Structure formats: C-alpha cells, structure tokens
N, C-alpha and C positions, 0 to 999 in steps of 0.2 A: 504494500500500500504506500502511496505517496503522501507523506505528511504535509507537504506543501499544498496539495490539492484540497485536503480537509480543512486547512486554515481559512480558505476563502469561501467555504460552503456556509451558507446561512439560510434561514427560513425566509422565503419570499412570499408566502401565502399560497392559497389554493384558489382554483377557479370558483369554487363554491363560496369562499370568503369574499372574493372580489365581486361576485355577482350579488351577494346579499348587501354589500356596502353600496353598490350601484343602485339597487332597488331602494335602499334607505335614502339615497341622495335624490332619486326621482320623486319619492313620496314627500320629502321635505320641500322640494321645489314646487310640487303641486299644492302643498299647504300654503306656501308663499304666494302663489298665484291666486288662490281662493281668497286669502286675506287681503290682497291688494284690491279686490272688488267688493269687499265688505265695508259698509258704512261704519266707521268708528273714528275716535279721536286720532288725529295724525300722530301725536307723540306716542300713543300706545301702539299703533300699527307699526311705526318705525322701530320702536323698541323690540317688538316681537320679531319683525323681519331681520333686524340686526342680530338678534340672538340666534335665529335659525341659520343665518349666513355664517356666523362664527362656528356653529356646530358643523355645517357642511364643509367649511374650510378645514376644520380640525380632522374630519374624516378623510378628506382628500390628502392632506399632508401626511396623516398617519399611515394610511393604507396604500394609496396610489403613488405617493412619493416615497414609500417604504421607510418613513422615519420611525415607525413603530418597531421595525425589525433591525434598526441600526444600533450601534453601540451607544452606551450611555454618555461617553465622552463627546460624541458628535452632537447629541441632543443638548448637552450642557454648554456647548459653544453656540448653538443656533438660538436657543430660547432666550438667553439673556440679551443677545443682540436684537432680537425682535422686540423685547420689552424696552430696550433703550430707544429703538426707532419710534415706537409708539409714544414714549414719553417726550421725545423731541417733537413729534407731531403736535402733542397737546401744548407744548411750550410755545411753538412758533405759530400755531394756527390762529390764536387770538390777534396776532399782529396783522393778519389779512383783513380783519374788520377795520382796523385803524387806517389801512391804506386806501380804503374807499373814500375817506375824507380828504385825501391828498390830491384828488383829481381837480383839474381846473373847472371852475364853475363860471358860467357866463353871467356878467352883472347886468347886461342890458336886457330889456324886455323885448319880446318879439313884436314886430310891427303889427298894427291893427289891420284887419282886412278892410279893403276899400268898400265904402257904403254904396249899394246899388241904387240907381235912380230909376223910377218907373215912369 
C-alpha cells in the first residue's frame, strides 16, 4: 500500500448527501419566493429572507464547497477573516449615508412654465 496515497484521501460526501442538500436548498428558495409575495411588514420579511439566505449560504459553503470535510486549521483561517470582513463592512457602511450629502445641490429654482394665452 502506498502511504502517500492514503494521506490525500478524504471524505467528499455521497450523491445521496448532495442530493438531499440540493433539495433543502430548493425548498428554502421556494419558501423565499412565497414570502416575497406575502403581504407583511418589510422589516420582518427582510429579516426572514436574510436568515434563510444565510442558512442557504452556510449549506453551500459546507457541502458544495467541501468546507465541512476540510481540516480544522483551514476553517480556523477562513472564518475569522470572514468575521473581520463583515465587521469592516459595518464600520464603513454608515459612511455611505454621509456621502449622499456631499453631492452638489442646485441653488436656483427651475424656470416657471410659460403661461398659455387663449
């Protein structure tokens, strides 16, 4: 037996596992579509849709990108960087609201339409 070949062998999942994950992703997408057409408060709907999207992203990263089957050291390098990127997003995102006030605003009023004579 070649010891070097056994070193690189790892569990990559089965077709049954990937099919069940795919079915869950389709079901979650269908729930998102149904919720988009339901009348409800926008902040509640967006919170639910964001939560479902995070669950779908976690399933995709864990199973289809094989992160669930990787070594712990790889996960411990990727997850903290993801947290740092999200924190930077929340730090710099409020600055975008301030930039909307920096645009040039016209001081003059638009001309009045000419009065029509009958």
